[in-house]
FIDREN-277607 format. One record per residue (C-alpha): residue number from 0; x, y, z. Coordinates in pm, whole numbers, plus 32768, in hexadecimal, padded with zeros to 4 digits. Layout:
<rs>
   nr    xx    yy    zz
  NUM     X     Y     Z
...
</rs>
This chain:
<rs>
   nr    xx    yy    zz
    0  7A7A  7F3A  80A9
    1  79A3  7E32  8005
    2  7983  7CBF  8046
    3  79EB  7BD4  7F2A
    4  7946  7A8A  7EE8
    5  79F8  796C  7F91
    6  7AAE  787F  7EAA
    7  7B6B  77C8  7FB7
    8  7C2E  769D  7F3D
    9  7C32  7547  7FE3
   10  7D45  7526  80E0
   11  7D74  769E  8107
   12  7D77  7674  8280
   13  7EBE  75B3  8262
   14  7F79  76DB  81CF
   15  8025  77DF  82A5
   16  7F42  790D  82AE
   17  7F13  7A27  83A8
   18  7E03  79E6  84AC
   19  7CA1  7A08  8429
   20  7D09  79FF  82B9
   21  7C9F  790A  81A8
   22  7D50  78B3  8066
   23  7CBC  7953  7F30
   24  7CE6  78D1  7DD0
   25  7CE4  79EE  7CDA
   26  7CE9  7B5C  7D34
   27  7BA1  7BFD  7D9F
   28  7B69  7D6F  7D5E
   29  7B33  7E33  7E9E
   30  7B39  7FAC  7EB6
   31  7A73  80D8  7F2B
   32  79E3  81C7  7E2B
   33  7A03  81CE  7CAE
   34  7B2B  815F  7BDD
   35  7BE5  8299  7B6B
   36  7C2D  82D9  79FE
   37  7DA0  82DD  79B0
   38  7E11  8415  78F4
   39  7F84  83E3  78A6
   40  7FC1  854A  783C
   41  7F45  85C7  798D
   42  7FC9  84B2  7A70
   43  80DC  850D  7B65
   44  8181  8459  7C89
   45  81EC  8547  7D9D
   46  82C7  8529  7ED1
   47  8294  8652  7FB9
   48  8285  86B6  8125
   49  83BF  869D  81FC
   50  84B8  8647  80E9
   51  862B  865C  8134
   52  865F  877F  8041
   53  8514  882A  808A
   54  84A2  8806  7F22
   55  8385  8747  7E7E
   56  83F0  8630  7D93
   57  8317  85D1  7C6A
   58  8313  84CE  7B54
   59  8223  84C0  7A31
   60  81A5  836D  79C0
   61  82B8  8336  78C1
   62  83C4  8395  79BD
   63  8332  82BF  7AD1
   64  831A  8188  79F7
   65  8484  81C0  798F
   66  84FC  8197  7AF8
   67  85AB  804D  7B4F
   68  84B9  7F28  7B3D
   69  84C2  7E15  7C45
   70  83EA  7CEB  7C9E
   71  8371  7C7A  7DF4
   72  82C1  7B2D  7E2F
   73  81DB  7B61  7F55
   74  8086  7B18  7FE7
   75  7F65  7C0E  7FF5
   76  7E8A  7C08  812C
   77  7D41  7CC6  811A
   78  7C94  7D32  825B
   79  7B55  7C9A  81CA
   80  7C01  7B4F  8222
   81  7C7B  7ACB  80D3
   82  7DEA  7A90  8084
   83  7E9E  7A63  7F36
   84  7FE2  79A3  7F50
   85  811E  79BD  7E7F
   86  80B7  7ADC  7D9C
   87  81CE  7B75  7CCA
   88  81CA  7CF0  7CE5
   89  829A  7DBA  7BF2
   90  82E6  7F2B  7C0A
   91  83B7  802E  7CC0
   92  8430  7FD8  7E1D
   93  83DD  80D3  7F2C
   94  854C  80DD  7F8E
   95  8599  815C  7E2D
   96  84AE  8282  7E65
   97  854D  82BE  7FBA
   98  86A4  82C8  7F17
   99  8638  83B7  7E04
  100  8573  849C  7EEB
  101  85FE  8468  804B
  102  8532  84C7  817D
  103  85B0  85BA  8281
  104  8655  8516  83B1
  105  852A  8560  8491
  106  842E  84A8  83B3
  107  837F  838B  8468
  108  8254  833F  8389
  109  81D5  8365  8226
  110  807A  83A6  81A1
  111  802F  82F4  805B
  112  7F46  83C8  7F85
  113  7E6D  833B  7E71
  114  7D57  83AB  7D86
  115  7C24  845A  7E17
  116  7CEA  84C4  7F4B
  117  7D05  8363  7FD3
  118  7E25  8337  80C9
  119  7ED1  8235  81A4
  120  7FD8  8274  82AF
  121  810A  8199  82E4
  122  822D  8195  83D2
  123  8369  81F0  8314
  124  8402  809E  8369
  125  82DA  7FE9  82C9
  126  82EE  80C2  8193
  127  8468  808F  817B
  128  844F  7F12  8180
  129  850C  7E75  805F
  130  83C6  7DC4  8000
  131  82ED  7EFB  7FEB
  132  82B0  7F45  7E7C
  133  81F2  803C  7DA4
  134  8161  7F2D  7CCA
  135  8112  7F65  7B5C
  136  80FD  7DF1  7B07
  137  8079  7CB0  7BA4
  138  80D7  7B5C  7B1A
  139  819E  7C01  7A04
  140  8070  7CC1  7981
  141  8014  7E2E  79A6
  142  7F1C  7E6C  7ABB
  143  7DB6  7E9C  7A4D
  144  7D05  7FDF  7AA4
  145  7C30  7F26  7BA6
  146  7D69  7EA9  7C54
  147  7E15  7FF9  7C61
  148  7EB1  804D  7B0F
  149  7F91  8108  7ADC
  150  802A  80E4  7C3A
  151  7FC4  8042  7D7F
  152  8095  801C  7EB8
  153  80CD  7EBD  7F3F
  154  8148  7E98  80A7
  155  814A  7D1D  80CD
  156  8173  7D0D  8247
  157  8041  7DEA  8288
  158  7ED1  7DCE  822C
  159  7E8E  7E31  80C4
  160  7DD5  7F75  8115
  161  7F28  7FFF  8181
  162  7F8F  7FEC  8014
  163  7E94  80C2  7F54
  164  7E3A  80A3  7DE6
  165  7E6A  81C5  7CF1
  166  7F86  8261  7DB6
  167  7FE8  83C4  7D5D
  168  80E7  8421  7E64
  169  8190  8404  7FB3
  170  819A  8502  80CA
  171  82B8  84EF  81C4
  172  823F  853A  8325
  173  82F0  858A  846C
  174  81C5  850D  8536
  175  80BD  8406  84F8
  176  7F58  844C  848F
  177  7E47  8363  841C
  178  7DED  8324  82B0
  179  7C99  82E7  8211
  180  7C45  8190  829F
  181  7D00  81CF  83E3
  182  7C1B  82F8  8425
  183  7AF4  8210  83EB
  184  7B47  810B  84EE
  185  7C5F  8038  845C
  186  7D9E  7FEE  8519
  187  7EB3  80EE  84FD
  188  7FC1  7FEA  84B4
  189  7F09  7EC4  8413
  190  7FEA  7D97  8452
  191  7F28  7C61  83DA
  192  7FFC  7B72  84A9
  193  7F8C  7C2C  85E2
  194  7E2C  7C4B  854D
  195  7E30  7DC4  8575
  196  7CEC  7E09  84BE
  197  7C3B  7F1A  8584
  198  7C9A  8051  8648
  199  7BFD  7FCF  878B
  200  7D11  7EC8  8790
  201  7E24  7FCC  879C
  202  7F0E  7FC6  88C2
  203  7FBE  80FA  8952
  204  80B7  8182  8857
  205  8015  80E2  8726
  206  7F4A  8214  86C6
  207  7F9D  8384  8690
  208  7FD4  8456  87C5
  209  7EA7  852E  8811
</rs>
């Protein structure tokens, strides 16, 4: 996932951070693979899988950016051990998407799909948090391509890999299954306050049933 240079500030240890994290000034770029090229005429955000009405729901870029805009001030905790504090994320709240394209009653998890087939699984309750946001802006400015433009998911109470860059859709699931990094040894839940970094730390019930 990449390791940024440390730019730890004096006195960072006095701030409240999850265990093992350090305060980062600025916003390092960390991602796997190339930065995708945004093609607005071909971009589409999809909600599919176990939807309440059985249909797929789609928005083009113009339609998605016309959805209600909200701001969330929240920290970002990367599993590579840096934390940004008090970032202002602007975009479409996940609960807005849930309201527009409701899941079926039996849905327990979602899979977040991004460019190049990248994916990350979330419990429905984590996705439905009122602080989970499909961010298009940070600090009042449009995201850069390197930071996930046009849309990245931010789930403030989980490690940042749970909120992928370059999101293209959400799949509603009636059972859990691991996403890209979870299949490669990262924790299925990813709570930074419990330091859930790696799959070997998982306790019974924290991973998909075999």
